[in-house]
C-alpha positions in Angstrom: 63.6 40.4 52.9 66.1 40.9 50.1 65.7 44.1 48.1 64.8 43.7 44.4 65.5 47.4 43.6 67.2 50.4 45.1 65.6 53.8 44.2 67.4 57.1 44.7 65.4 60.3 44.7 68.4 62.7 44.7 67.5 66.3 44.4 69.0 69.8 44.7 68.9 70.0 48.5 67.8 66.6 49.7 68.4 62.9 49.3 65.9 60.0 49.7 66.8 56.4 49.2 64.5 53.3 49.1 65.1 49.6 49.3 62.1 48.0 47.4 60.8 44.5 47.3 59.9 42.8 44.0 56.2 43.9 44.5 57.1 47.5 45.2 56.9 47.4 49.0 59.3 49.8 50.7 61.5 47.7 52.9 63.7 50.6 54.1 63.8 54.3 53.7 66.6 56.8 54.2 66.6 60.6 54.0 69.5 63.1 54.4 70.1 66.8 53.6 72.6 65.7 51.0 71.4 67.1 47.8 73.7 67.8 44.8 74.5 71.3 46.1 75.8 69.8 49.4 78.3 67.6 47.5 80.6 70.6 47.1 83.6 68.6 45.8 81.3 66.9 43.2 82.6 63.5 44.4 79.2 61.8 43.9 80.9 58.4 44.0 82.0 58.9 47.6 78.6 60.5 48.5 76.8 57.4 47.1 79.0 55.1 49.2 78.4 57.2 52.3 74.6 57.4 51.9 73.7 53.9 50.7 76.9 52.0 50.0 75.8 49.2 52.4 72.7 48.7 50.3 74.5 48.2 47.0 74.6 44.4 46.8 75.9 42.8 43.6 73.3 42.6 41.0 70.6 44.7 42.6 69.4 47.3 40.1 69.6 50.9 41.1 67.5 53.7 39.6 68.5 57.3 40.4 66.0 60.2 39.6 66.1 63.9 40.3 68.8 66.6 39.8 71.5 63.9 40.3 70.9 63.2 36.6 71.2 66.9 35.5 74.1 68.7 34.0 75.0 69.9 37.5 74.7 66.4 38.9 76.6 63.1 38.7 75.8 61.9 35.2 73.6 63.8 32.8 70.5 62.0 31.5 69.1 64.2 28.7 65.4 65.1 28.8 62.9 62.9 27.1 60.3 64.9 25.1 56.6 64.9 25.8 54.3 63.2 25.3 55.9 60.6 27.4 54.9 57.6 29.5 56.9 54.9 31.4 58.2 53.2 28.2 59.4 56.6 26.7 61.1 57.6 30.0 63.0 54.4 30.5 64.0 54.4 26.8 66.2 57.4 27.8 67.9 55.8 30.8 71.7 56.5 31.1 73.8 53.9 32.8 77.0 54.5 34.8 79.4 52.4 36.9 80.9 53.7 40.1 84.6 53.3 40.9 83.6 50.3 42.9 81.9 48.7 39.9 78.3 49.3 41.0 76.0 50.1 38.0 73.4 52.8 38.3 70.7 53.8 35.9 69.9 57.6 35.7 66.3 58.6 34.9 65.9 61.4 32.4 63.7 64.4 33.1 60.9 65.5 30.7 60.8 68.5 28.3 57.8 70.2 26.7 57.4 72.9 24.1 54.1 74.7 24.0 52.6 76.8 21.3 54.9 79.6 22.2 57.9 77.4 21.2 59.7 78.0 24.6 60.9 74.8 26.4 59.8 73.8 29.9 61.5 71.0 31.9 61.0 68.8 34.9 63.4 66.4 36.6 62.4 64.1 39.3 58.7 64.9 39.1 58.4 62.5 36.1 59.3 59.6 38.5 56.7 60.7 41.0 54.1 60.9 38.3 54.8 57.3 37.2 54.3 56.3 40.8 51.0 58.2 41.2 49.6 56.8 37.9 50.4 53.2 39.0 48.0 53.7 41.9 45.6 56.3 40.4 45.4 55.6 36.6 42.3 57.7 36.3 44.1 60.9 37.1 44.1 63.6 34.4 45.5 66.7 36.0 47.9 66.8 38.9 50.1 69.4 40.6 53.4 68.7 42.4 54.0 71.7 44.8 57.5 72.7 45.5 60.2 75.3 44.9 59.1 75.1 41.3 55.6 73.7 41.2 54.7 71.5 38.3 51.3 71.0 36.8 50.9 68.0 34.4 48.1 66.9 32.1 47.8 63.1 31.6 46.2 61.3 28.7 46.3 57.5 28.4 49.0 57.2 31.0 51.4 59.7 29.3 52.3 63.3 30.2 51.1 65.3 27.3 51.6 68.8 28.8 53.1 70.4 31.8 54.0 73.8 33.1 56.3 75.1 35.8 55.6 77.9 38.3 58.3 79.5 40.4 55.9 80.0 43.3 58.0 78.6 46.1 61.2 80.2 45.1 59.5 83.6 44.5 58.0 83.5 48.0 61.3 82.7 49.6 63.1 85.5 47.7 60.4 88.1 48.5 60.3 87.1 52.2 64.1 87.1 52.7 65.4 89.7 50.3 62.6 92.3 49.7 60.9 95.2 51.4 57.8 92.9 51.8 59.7 90.8 54.4 60.5 93.8 56.6 57.0 93.9 57.9 56.6 90.2 58.5 56.6 89.1 62.2 56.9 85.6 63.5 56.0 82.2 62.0 52.5 81.6 63.4 49.9 80.6 60.9 47.1 83.1 60.0 44.5 81.2 58.0 42.4 84.4 57.5 45.3 86.3 55.9 46.1 83.2 53.7 42.5 83.0 52.5 42.4 86.7 51.8 45.6 86.4 49.7 44.3 83.4 47.8 41.1 85.2 46.9 43.0 88.3 45.7 45.3 86.1 43.7 42.4 84.3 42.1 40.5 87.5 41.2 40.2 88.4 37.5 39.3 92.0 38.4 41.3 94.1 35.9 41.4 97.0 38.4 43.6 94.8 40.6 46.3 94.7 37.9 48.7 91.8 37.3 51.0 90.0 39.7 53.6 92.8 39.9 51.1 95.3 41.1 49.3 92.9 43.4 52.5 92.0 45.2 52.9 95.5 46.6 49.5 95.2 48.3 51.3 92.9 50.8 53.2 95.9 51.9 50.4 98.5 51.9 47.9 96.3 53.7 50.6 95.9 56.4 51.3 99.6 56.6 47.6 100.4 57.1 47.3 97.5 59.7 44.6 95.8 57.5 46.7 92.7 57.7 48.7 92.1 60.9 52.5 91.7 60.7 52.0 88.2 61.8 49.8 87.5 58.8 51.7 89.2 56.0 53.7 86.0 55.2 50.6 83.9 54.9 48.9 86.7 52.9 51.8 86.7 50.4 51.8 82.9 50.2 48.1 82.9 49.5 48.4 85.6 46.9 51.1 83.6 45.0 49.2 80.3 45.2 46.0 82.0 44.1 47.8 83.4 41.0 49.4 80.1 40.3 46.1 78.3 40.4 44.4 80.9 38.2 47.2 80.7 35.6 47.6 76.9 35.7 43.9 76.2 35.3 43.8 78.6 32.4 46.7 76.7 30.7 45.4 73.2 31.4 41.9 73.9 30.0 38.5 73.7 31.6 37.7 70.0 30.8 40.9 68.9 32.7 40.2 71.2 35.6 36.6 70.1 35.9 37.8 66.5 36.2 39.6 67.5 39.4 43.2 68.2 40.5 45.4 65.7 42.4 47.9 67.2 44.7 51.1 65.3 45.1 53.5 66.4 47.8 54.4 66.7 51.5 51.6 67.0 54.0 52.1 70.6 55.0 52.5 72.1 51.5 49.8 69.9 50.1 47.4 71.2 52.8 48.1 74.8 51.7 47.4 73.9 48.1 44.3 72.0 49.0 43.0 75.1 50.9 43.6 77.3 47.9 41.8 74.8 45.6 38.8 74.7 48.0 38.6 78.5 48.0 38.7 78.4 44.2 35.9 75.7 44.3 38.1 73.3 42.3 37.5 69.7 43.0 40.8 68.2 44.4 42.3 65.3 46.3 45.7 64.6 47.9 47.9 61.7 47.1 49.6 60.5 50.3 51.7 57.6 49.1 55.4 57.3 48.4 55.2 58.5 44.8 58.9 58.5 44.1 59.5 55.0 45.5 56.6 53.6 43.5 57.8 55.5 40.4 61.2 53.8 40.7 59.5 50.5 40.8 57.3 51.2 37.8 60.4 52.5 35.8 62.4 49.4 36.7 59.7 47.1 35.6 59.2 49.0 32.3 63.0 48.8 31.7 63.1 45.1 32.4 65.4 45.5 35.4 63.0 43.6 37.7 60.3 41.0 36.8 56.6 41.6 36.9 
């Protein structure tokens, strides 16, 4: 079947490409560890040809989302301000032609300024959100776990608020470059240690202190053999996820949280988030579809690049 659209989910460390039929069906999928940081010579034109050049037939529209549209990427697509839905996002598309004459449309990220006046941004997640809403229009609050997890509040099909949490990156830094990592042993899962960390992260007990104080407990519990060395990594992961959940739910507001949280992400990471939500007694569900692919299709239709 001929493709009606090519979608590129091109991030910092990875690349995913999709050939889509006119009805949004994924005809073919490609994945490679070829994020923008791996294109060290910044020759994105050549990288595009190498990755999906054989897909790029004349006239087939191409949408590219993710960090490829950032200042560090191929062509910068400035952020669209919230509140924003599909029409607002595609209104900020930036077009570019490759050296071979192929036209691409770069999807903008989103920006949001809260009451504190400080900006927050997402890039790539907005396309996933469009894809989720096409299949789950009733969703009000969702989380996209990752290096920088994004929580987003939806009203009438538009992102009206979102917040970023550096949970994944902080865990990686602490595990690899801090004293906490010295006591960690192996990679085996320890559900009990993870649950203990989540509960401690969720706790509002003022005697426990804030996150900076709580983090050191991952070391002292290991020193006193109250958490085994094989469980310290899971304890730390649970602690960080627990704090993220507590802060995010506080920011999003009780009505949104009571409506439930939809988790959008890979199976392994989504499972950890779901476990944390269950421990917090927050109603949740997991979206298992190809959110980015569907988001490209929704965006292309909104922009009039394909019919429907």
